[in-house]
Phi, psi and omega in degrees: 000139183267130179278178185294335182292339182241008183294327180294317179297320184298331186297312180286327178294321177299318178295320184286334181261009184301328181267008181285144178222120176245152177295331177241122184300331181295330178293321177297319179293321179293321177301315180300313182294320181292323176296321177299317181293317180293324179291321179290334179241051184304123178087355180275154174301152184306313179299324180290322178293324181280340170080328181214170185292323182298312180290325178294317178296320177297322178295316179299319180295320179296314184293333181261002181291134180295338180272007181241130174213173179299334180296313179290322182295321185268355185302316180294319178296318178301317179296321178292324176299316179301320179293319180293322177295318181296334181278355179253167177238159176088188184290152176242124178271121180253107184269137178238143175194160178246141175225159181247143171245118183257131181236142178269109179224143176292324178236125185263000188301322184281349178250305180125171182248151175243339178188179168252151178218151178299136179242215180291156179272147179278190183297333179268013178068021177267132181293135177263141179278138176242151179279128177270118182276134179173185179236154171246143180228128176246119186236157175236129183237125179270129177226161173276163176300341177277351177102008180280119180285117181273342177139171178282147180240343178197153182207138178220129175246147173197164174226171179241128176287331177212127184272133175233117182289153180299321181298319179294322180294324183295340179288340185250333185206148175282114185299335180290345180263357177277129179303142182300331181295341181261008181247157172296338182297346179299341181299328179295320180288317182296314180296322178298314180295318179295322179294317178299317181295321181293310183290324177081359178227073185300333181293339178276340189277140171236108184274122188243131180215164179275196186296336177293340180271005181280077187234125184294323178298327177296316180299319181291321177296321177301314180297321181293328183265000176068034179242195187226158178216158175213110190229142172281121188266147177227356182256126178270087187279162173294144182223168178062235180269007179094001182269355179212177182246174179300313183297323179295320180289321179291332180296339180269356181276129179286158176298128184253004178164167177241153181213135179258130178226158177262130182229150179282145174269178178297333179276359179093355178275159179263140174220158184276137177235139178254119182245149174269135183251132171228142177208148182197141172280129187231142175278108187256134181261149177289167176304150185304318182287354184234016184289339177280339185262328186238145181276165170285153183230149172260111184235158179255132178253131177245125179243115176248114186228135177271118187290328182278181178235089181296149181275339186268356183190166175290149178292149180286137177206088181256130171241112181251148176231139186207159172262003176284148182280132178239108181252333186229170176299320180297323176300316180295319179296320179299317181292325174298318179296322178295316180294325179298339177288349184301330182296344182295330177288332174290326174297318177301316179294326178295318177298320181298319184272319184270321180282310180272346179056051184298328183282355177271356182297142184254010180298152193263341184239159181296319183299317180292319179296319179298317179297319179292317180296324178300321177290322176298329179300321178295317181291322180294318177300319181300314179297315180298317180298316179298317180300315183281331175299326178298334182262326184276321183225064185295333183265008178292159177293143183297334181292352174294333183239323187244159176272166178300321181293321177296323177295320178297317180297317180295323178296325178285317186285325181230086183297151177289152171292157182301320183284352181259352182290143179092347178284152178297133181293138178235165180299316183297330179299314185279327176291328175293325176295320176299315180298323178297323176298335180265007176107005178287132185273337177057040174283161187299330183263001181285144174290169177303150181299145180260187186291327183296309180292334179290317181285329174296315180295322179296320178298317179293322180298320180296319178294316180295320180297320179298315178294321180298315181293324176294319179295318179295324178295319179294321178297321180294329180279000000 
């Protein structure tokens, strides 16, 4: 049973887990309770979040239970994501990316390896390779074109019992002739298909990936499923009748417009960059070794290039490939803006690692770590969603995100300015108060609060709420 100190946290968790289904009902109840504890102690070690040995032992048993996997843990969230997507209109950007979780273990056998890295030098001063222990996670995140994260749509975890670098493999076999089903790259196709199936409207989806997603089999799967993609390309494929390549054909395209965008410098500041835009629909051929298996495709290439050489950063040079139709300059600019949203999945991974401190977990096996990280994914999405709601719908009612009790605590912890009293409460008012608890100064020239101050503020709010509820309980008695 949840006491009053955690009832506010339970409300959103109950909504997010409404679609969860476990073979044993007790596992569902334990997941709910453990999520409440982890949310109240965001970023804290598992024993500290659970507070006592009984709850910590129950958490360990849950994470190691054979009837628990990331599939069951995320099932309710996936269902909630589908509902949030259905409540929106227009295209849905589905971002894909892979991240690594590195763990310090004396023996990596029970978790797995992700790579080799230089270690100590031997007697002859030659560096010895050491195995890097860890997990890999490939996730898909659905967002609106405005940047609001609606939730995860697919997730895949894996480890490697033995790492083999791409360079070493190329000495023995041409990787383009290896079937996609035998490569780790199949994860891009699988996540795309799972996301389409979950959302149920593949024609609305635009699957966005970086250069690692530049896979011809992926393009063909997209065409077969009636969905869309936008990928940064790095492969100069054969085009037209096969006598030239994509880059050669694009080199003959004249500049079709200019576009100004803001980009970060090496110092972290933003500056304006002027890029030249070229775009053209091109007949693209599959790799030579796979032309019998895959058809040629008509795809559009967008090339955004900065002609100058800025001193504060590398010049911009984006080559995007898509099956979306590009007829005008505005169409090309829109697709550039969509691709620029790809960094948001990296922000999600940053919250997962820095906010939830997933890599600090001390669990000993891959299965337990995967289950814990899956729960952290729910908490990370929540923080990211709150941050972006503050920007997308600042005038929405605060109860869209927070409970009445959380608003009361925030009013006590962060009082309104005199000139702000009497105004109708808005979502941005209370989310800014959370950010202030995390160190946000809220000066007139400051940008909207980011994820770091939001997760810091959320942790403080949970501690303050617990004390507030205990005090109210004592007053009531």
